[in-house]
N, C-alpha and C positions, 0 to 999 in steps of 0.2 A: 445639436453638437456641431461645432465648426470643423472645417476640413482637417486642420492639422491635428486635432484631437482624434478624429476618426483614423487618420493615418497612423498615429502613435498606438492606438488601441489595436489596430490590425498588426502592427509590428510586434507588439508585446505578445499577442497570441501566437504569431509565427515564431517568435524567439523562444517561447515556452515549448512549442512543438519541437523545434530544432534541438533544444537542450535534452529532450527525451530520446532523440534518435542518435546522438553522438556521445561517446564516452568522455571526450574533452574537446572544447572549442575555445579559441582565443578571441580576445576582443577585436583584434585586427581582422580575423576571418568573419566575425559577425558584422563588423562595420562594412566590409566589402560586400557581404551578402545582401545587406539591406540598404546600401548606398547612403550611409550616414557616417558621422565622425565617431571615433572611438569614445570621445567624451559623451556622446549621446548613448552609446552602448552602456557605459558605466552608469548613467542615470537610469536606463531601462532595467539593468540588473538590480539596482537598489530598489526600484519600484516593485519588482517581483519579490524581492526579499521582504519588503514591507507588507506585501499581501500574504505572507506566510509560505511562499514557495521556497523549499529548501535548496537554494542554489549554493554550491560550495565553490569558494574561490581558492585556486591553487596559485600562490604567488609565482609569477614568472612563467606560468604554464597556461592558465586559462580557467574556464568555468566548467562545472559538471553538476549534474543533478544528483541529489542524495540517492544512493543505491536503494532500489525497491520502491521509490516514489513514482507513481504514475497517475495521470489524469485520465478521465474517460476519453474515448476517441473523439477527435474534433470532426465536425461535419465537413465533408468535402464540398467545395464549390462546384458549380456546373462545369466550369473550365477545367478544373483538376480532374473531375470524373471523365470528361471527354478525352483528356490526354491519356489517362489510364486505359480507356477503351482502345485507343490507337495502339498503345503498348501491348495490349492483349492480342490484337490482331497480328502485330509484328511477330510476337512470340510464337503464335500458332503457325506461321509460315517459315520463320527463319531459325527456329531452334529445333527441338525434338518433341515427340508426343508427351514425354514425361514433364518437360518444362512447360509446355503449352497447357497441360492439365493443371499444374500448380498455379499458373497465371490465371486460369479461368476460375479456380476456387478462390483465389485472392480477390478477383473482380466480383465474385458473388458476394463476398463480405462487404466490399465497397458499395455494391448496389443495395445491400440490406441496410446500410447506414444513410442512404440518400432519402431526401424528401420524395414523395410520390411524383411530384411534377418533374423533378430531375431524373427520376428512374424512368418515367415515360419518355422523357427527352432522349435518354440513351437508347431505349428500345426502338424509337423512331429513327435515330441517327445511325444505328449499327449497320443496317443493310447498305447504307450509303458510303461506308468506308470499306474499301477493298484493297487487299495486298495481293497483287497478281504475280509476283515473282515466284518461281518454283521453289518448293521447300527443299531442304537438304535431303540428299539421297543416301545418307549413311545407312549401311546394312543393319546396324544395331539401333533400335528405336530410341534408346536412351543414352546414346553416345555422349551428347553434350552434357546431360545431367551427371553422368558418371565422371566425366573429366572435370566438371566443376567441383565435384566432391573431392577428387584427387588433388586439384589445385588448392582448395581451401584447407584441406587436411594434410597436405604435403605427403601424399601416398604414391608409391611407385605403381606404374601400370605396365602390363604386358600388352603389346599390340602386334597385329599382323598388318603390315602396311604395303600398299601397292605403289611402287615408284611411278612418277608421272612420265618419265622418259622411256622406260623399258616395259612398264606394266608388271614387272616381276615382284613377287611378294617376299618380304623379309620379316623375320620376327625381331622385335625390338623391346628392350626394357627401357622405359623412359621415366623422367622425373618432371611432371608437368608443372609449369610455373605461370602460365597465362593463356587466356583465350581471346581471340579477336575475330571480328567479322569484316572481311573485305568483300570480294565477290562470293566467297565461300567462308565457312567457319574454319579457323585454324587453331591449333594448340601449339604453343611454344614450349619446348621441353629439352632437358638435357638427355641426349641419347647415349646410353651406356655402351652401345655397340660401336658408335663412331667417336665416343668421348668428346662430343661437341654439342653445343646448343643447336637444335634443328627446329624447323617449322614444318608441321604435319597438317595436311588438310583432313578434316574430319570425314569427308565423304570417300576418302581413300583408305580409311581404317576398316579393315574387314573383320577383325576380331579384337575385342577389348576385354581385359580383365584387370580391375583395380585391386591391388593386393593390400594387405594390412601393414606392409613395410613402410615405415616413415623415413623419408630421406632428409638428410641434413640440409639446413638452410644455406643457400649460396647468396651472400649479401648482395643486394641490389642486382640480382641476376637478370631479371627481366629488363631493367633499365640499361644495363651493360650490353645485353644482347642487341637492343635497338640501336645503341650508339655504334656498336661494331658493324651492324648491318648498314647503317648510314655511311660509315667511313669506307667500307670496302665494296659497296654495291654501286659502281658508277653507272651512269646512264649513257646509252648508246643511241645515236640518231638513226632513225629510219624514215625514209621518204617513199610514199606510194602514190600511184595515180589510180583513182577510182572512177569508173564509168558507171554513173548511177543508173543509166538506162539499160545497162547490161545485166541487171538482176531484177527479180520480181519485187514489187513494192514492199512486201513484208521483210525481205532481206535488207533493203535500203533503210527501212525504219530501224531494223536491228543494228545496223552500222551506226546510225545517228544516236541511238539510245545507249550504246555500250562503248563507244570509242574512247570516252574519258577514263574508262577502267583500264585501258591499255596504253596509257602514256600520251594520249593525243594532246598537242599543244595549239596548233592552228592549221588552217587550210586556205587554199587559193582556188577560186573558181576560174577555170580556163575557158578559152573561146569555143572549144568544141563541146562544152557541156560537162566535161570531166572535172574532177576535183583533185588537186594535189594536196596531200595531207602529210604533216610532219608529226612524228612520234618521238618521244624520248623514253626509252624503255630499259629496264634492268635485265630482261630475259627475252632474247630473240625467239627461242622456241615457243614461249608463251604467246608472243604476238603472232607467230606463224600459225599456231593452232586456231587462233581466232580468225585469221585471214583465209584459211583454206576453203570455207564454204563459198567464198567470193571468186573462185577460180573462173577465169575468163573475163572478169570485170575489173581485176586488180593487176596493175603492173608495178613491180618493185623497182624503184629507181636506185635505191641504196639502202643498206649495204649488200654486197654480194652474198654475205653469209646468210641473210634472210632469204634470198632466192634459193640457196642450197637447202635451208631448213624446209621450205615449202616443197621443193622437189623431192626431198626424202619422205615427207609426210604423204605426198601424192603417190609415191612408189609403194608405201606401206598400204595405202587404201587400195591401190590396184592389186597388190599381191593378195590382200585379204578377200576381195570380192570378185576378182576377175581371173584368178589363177585356175 
């Protein structure tokens, strides 16, 4: 079989799999997915129809598989199985135990469908893939999974939340609309207490109760929230001087590994061995919290407000441990 025939056969199999995973898909989406023209997609669809595959064409909308039609599971390639193994390890560290367990049971089904050689390959490879970042410290083991259910079912949730600035707890009734992972997991929700969309870190949620109350859909709420955040959250310049020799090697490595999470843009090596670093940040308190462990090795050049934030944090540490 010549190469272009092999490529087309692979594309037809992938196209058939994709049609079973989506309710509706357009020719343009399929063409982009497989890097071919829409005319090629039209031919592929006719080929599937000729083979007895019940593809339904909705004029002006796209293609769908006849409801209830399913083919037996397609064998995973070694590369696909390895990618899923990586996802399993990420879920184990960056979600919660409930989600990690669901991912593991799903991977067990994947392993059961593999050839023995590929199954042995995964078993050999597994210890060599490690995710070393600490897992989420949410006090509720299934916080992520519960909020995921609330997002997908549009259910109101009651939370007790610890504010970052004061540490004080407040009870909130929220309408969760989205989850995202930055340095920590966050849920974006409409807060009925503040009557605004807010961003809540999952590890600061102390109590969570997903209710059976369904909240009304707010059209494009999540997209509008991000647009609003981008429009109103300006970036402020901060410049520091960091003396690498002033901290233990582990702290120096931490600075290098995490600086990009705090708005780092570039740095200049100075003649005395120190490094001048420029940050563009949306939250000076957030940057100050990160810089505090480097006391004695960091000099804030600007802005003065960042010096004030560090001074206040240092005072709080002193009062907590030395009073």
